[in-house]
C-alpha positions in Angstrom: 90.7 140.8 113.3 89.1 139.6 110.0 85.4 138.9 109.6 83.9 136.5 107.1 81.6 138.7 105.0 79.4 135.8 104.1 78.7 134.9 107.7 77.9 138.6 108.5 75.5 138.8 105.6 73.9 135.5 106.6 73.4 136.8 110.1 71.7 140.0 108.9 69.5 138.1 106.5 68.5 135.8 109.3 67.4 138.7 111.4 65.4 140.3 108.7 63.8 137.0 107.7 62.4 136.8 111.2 60.9 140.3 111.2 57.4 138.8 110.9 57.8 137.2 114.4 59.7 140.1 115.9 58.5 142.4 118.6 58.6 146.0 117.3 59.1 149.0 119.6 59.2 152.8 119.5 60.3 155.0 122.3 62.0 158.1 123.7 64.8 158.5 126.3 65.7 161.5 128.3 68.3 162.3 131.0 71.7 163.8 131.7 73.8 163.8 128.4 77.4 164.7 128.9 80.3 165.2 126.4 83.3 164.2 128.6 86.4 166.2 127.8 90.1 166.0 128.6 90.9 169.5 127.4 92.7 171.3 130.2 91.5 174.7 131.3 87.9 174.2 130.2 84.7 173.5 132.2 81.4 172.2 130.8 77.8 172.8 132.1 75.8 169.7 131.2 72.2 170.0 130.0 69.5 167.5 129.5 69.6 165.4 126.3 67.4 162.9 124.7 66.7 160.5 121.9 63.9 159.0 119.8 64.2 155.3 118.8 62.6 152.5 116.9 63.5 148.9 116.3 62.6 145.3 116.9 63.6 142.4 119.1 63.6 138.8 117.9 63.2 136.2 120.7 65.3 133.0 120.4 63.7 131.6 123.6 61.0 132.6 126.0 63.5 134.7 127.9 66.3 135.7 125.5 66.2 137.8 122.4 68.4 140.0 120.2 67.4 143.5 119.1 68.5 146.3 116.8 67.1 149.5 115.3 67.9 153.1 114.8 68.0 156.1 117.1 68.5 159.9 116.8 70.0 161.6 119.8 70.9 165.1 120.9 73.5 166.4 123.4 73.7 170.0 124.6 76.2 171.8 126.9 77.8 175.1 127.6 81.6 175.3 127.7 83.8 178.1 129.0 87.4 178.7 130.3 88.2 178.0 133.9 90.0 181.3 134.1 88.8 184.2 132.0 92.3 185.8 131.9 93.9 182.7 130.3 95.9 183.4 127.1 96.0 180.5 124.6 98.7 180.3 122.0 98.7 178.9 118.4 100.8 179.2 115.3 99.3 181.1 112.3 100.4 182.4 108.9 99.7 186.0 107.9 98.6 187.4 104.5 102.2 187.6 103.3 102.9 184.0 104.2 105.0 184.7 107.3 104.5 182.4 110.3 103.9 183.9 113.8 102.7 183.0 117.2 99.1 184.0 117.7 98.0 184.8 121.3 94.3 185.1 122.1 92.8 186.4 125.3 89.0 186.6 125.7 86.7 188.1 128.3 83.6 186.1 129.4 84.0 183.6 126.6 81.1 181.1 126.3 80.5 178.3 123.9 77.1 176.7 123.3 77.5 173.2 121.8 74.9 171.1 120.2 75.7 167.5 119.1 73.2 165.5 117.0 73.9 161.8 116.2 72.5 158.6 114.7 72.9 155.5 116.8 72.6 151.9 115.6 72.1 149.6 118.6 72.7 145.8 118.8 71.8 144.3 122.1 70.7 141.1 123.9 67.6 141.1 126.0 66.8 139.0 129.0 63.2 139.1 130.2 61.3 137.2 133.0 57.7 137.3 133.9 57.3 138.4 137.5 53.5 138.8 137.7 50.5 138.6 135.4 51.1 141.1 132.5 54.4 142.3 134.0 57.9 141.4 132.8 61.3 142.3 134.1 63.7 143.3 131.3 67.5 143.7 131.1 69.1 144.9 127.9 72.9 145.1 127.3 74.9 145.7 124.1 76.7 148.2 122.0 75.8 151.1 119.7 77.5 152.6 116.8 77.5 156.3 117.5 77.7 158.4 114.4 77.6 162.3 114.8 75.6 164.1 112.2 76.6 167.6 113.3 78.5 169.1 116.2 77.8 172.8 116.1 79.0 175.6 118.3 77.9 179.2 119.0 80.6 181.3 120.6 80.3 184.7 122.3 82.6 186.9 124.3 82.6 190.4 125.7 86.0 191.1 124.2 88.6 189.2 122.1 92.2 190.4 121.9 94.6 188.8 119.4 98.3 189.6 119.4 101.2 188.4 117.2 104.8 187.6 117.9 107.3 187.0 115.1 110.2 185.0 116.6 112.3 185.3 113.5 112.3 189.1 114.0 111.7 189.3 117.8 108.7 191.5 116.9 105.5 191.8 118.9 102.4 193.4 117.4 99.2 194.2 119.4 97.3 196.7 117.3 97.2 196.3 113.5 93.5 195.6 112.8 93.8 195.7 109.0 96.0 192.6 109.4 93.8 190.8 111.9 95.7 191.9 115.0 94.0 193.8 117.8 90.7 193.9 119.8 87.1 193.1 119.0 84.2 193.8 121.3 80.9 191.8 121.5 82.3 188.8 119.7 79.8 186.3 118.2 80.4 183.6 115.7 79.3 180.1 114.8 81.4 177.0 113.9 81.4 173.2 113.7 83.7 170.5 114.9 84.9 167.7 112.5 83.7 164.3 113.8 83.8 160.6 113.4 81.9 157.5 114.6 82.7 155.5 117.8 81.3 152.6 119.7 79.2 152.9 122.9 78.2 150.4 125.6 74.5 150.5 126.5 72.5 149.0 129.4 68.9 149.2 130.3 67.0 147.8 133.3 63.2 148.0 133.5 59.8 146.5 133.2 57.1 146.0 130.6 53.4 146.3 131.4 50.9 144.6 129.1 48.2 147.1 128.1 46.5 144.8 125.6 47.3 141.4 124.1 49.3 143.1 121.3 50.8 146.2 123.1 52.8 146.9 126.2 54.4 149.9 128.0 58.1 149.7 128.5 59.8 151.7 131.3 63.5 151.5 132.1 66.6 153.2 133.4 69.5 153.4 130.9 73.2 154.2 131.0 75.5 154.7 128.0 79.2 155.3 127.6 81.3 156.0 124.6 84.8 154.7 123.8 87.4 156.8 122.0 86.8 160.4 120.7 84.2 161.7 118.3 86.5 164.5 117.2 88.5 164.1 113.9 91.0 167.0 113.9 94.0 167.3 111.7 95.9 169.9 113.7 95.7 172.4 116.6 93.8 175.6 116.0 93.1 178.8 117.9 89.7 178.7 119.5 89.0 182.1 118.0 90.3 181.9 114.5 92.7 184.3 112.8 91.3 186.6 110.1 94.3 188.0 108.1 92.4 191.0 106.8 90.4 192.2 109.8 89.8 191.8 113.6 86.1 191.2 112.7 84.5 188.0 111.4 86.9 185.7 113.2 85.8 182.1 112.9 84.8 180.2 116.0 87.0 177.1 115.9 86.0 176.2 119.5 87.9 175.4 122.7 88.3 171.7 121.8 90.1 172.6 118.6 93.1 173.8 120.6 94.2 170.2 121.1 94.5 168.0 118.0 94.1 164.8 120.0 91.4 166.0 122.3 89.2 163.2 123.7 85.5 164.1 123.6 83.3 161.2 124.6 79.5 161.0 124.9 78.0 159.5 128.1 74.4 159.6 129.2 72.0 158.1 131.8 68.3 158.6 132.5 64.8 157.2 131.7 63.5 155.3 128.7 59.8 155.1 127.8 58.7 152.8 125.0 55.7 151.1 123.4 56.1 147.5 122.3 54.0 145.9 119.5 53.8 142.2 120.0 
C-alpha cells in the first residue's frame, strides 16, 4: 500500500500546530510483561514489567480526541529448558575450516533476559463525563515497538560440547584445545538482534479532576504485539562454539536456535497518569 507523503506530513503538522490546545500527560504503567515464544522445549518465567510515558491528546470534539507521545518500557523474564538432559544440535566450522555437527548438553541452564524498548503510540480517545470532576475514558490504537536492547545473562552448572564429523564418521568428546569438551560453572552474556513491530493497545479507566488544570488518570491496559522482534540471519547453538578453548563460549541464547523464532511482547496491568489541561 502506498501513502502520499504530503498528506502524512500535513497530518503531522496539523497535530503539532494544535499543541497549544492539547492536553499533555505523563504517567507510568506496571503489570505482567511477557515475551511470548514459539521455541519448542523452552519455558519462560514471566516477571513484572513497566513503562514511563509522556504525550498529548488533541480533542476534536468534547468526547473524541487523538493522542501520541513516547514511552520507554522494560520486560524481564527467566528462560530455561523444559528438560535439563536435552541435547541441542547445530552446525559449526572448526579452526581448520572443517564443518561438523556440534552437540551441546547443559545442566541447570538458566537465561535471564532483559528487553528495553521505545514505543511510539497513536490512539483515539473517547471520554464521557459521568459525575462532577470524573470522566470515563477509553483509549484504543497502535504502537510502534522498537527494541533498544535485548540482553541475556546465561548460567549453567555444566556445559558439554561434542563434535561429529559426518564426512569422516568421527566423533570427538574431549579435545578442549579445539573447543570440544566440558566446562563447569558456565556464565556468559549475550544479546539478541532485534527489529521493530506493531502492537495493539487498549486502556479503560477514569480521570479525576484535582484542580481546574490537573487531573489524575487511572486505567487498566492491555497490549499485544504482532510479528517477531527477533532479526536472526541463521540458526545458532545456544552456547556458542569457541574453536580454541572450552572456556569463554558466547551466550547466543535459547531463542537463537531457531532462525524464524517468533518472540512477541504482550502486557497487561495498571496505568497511572497525570493530565495537564
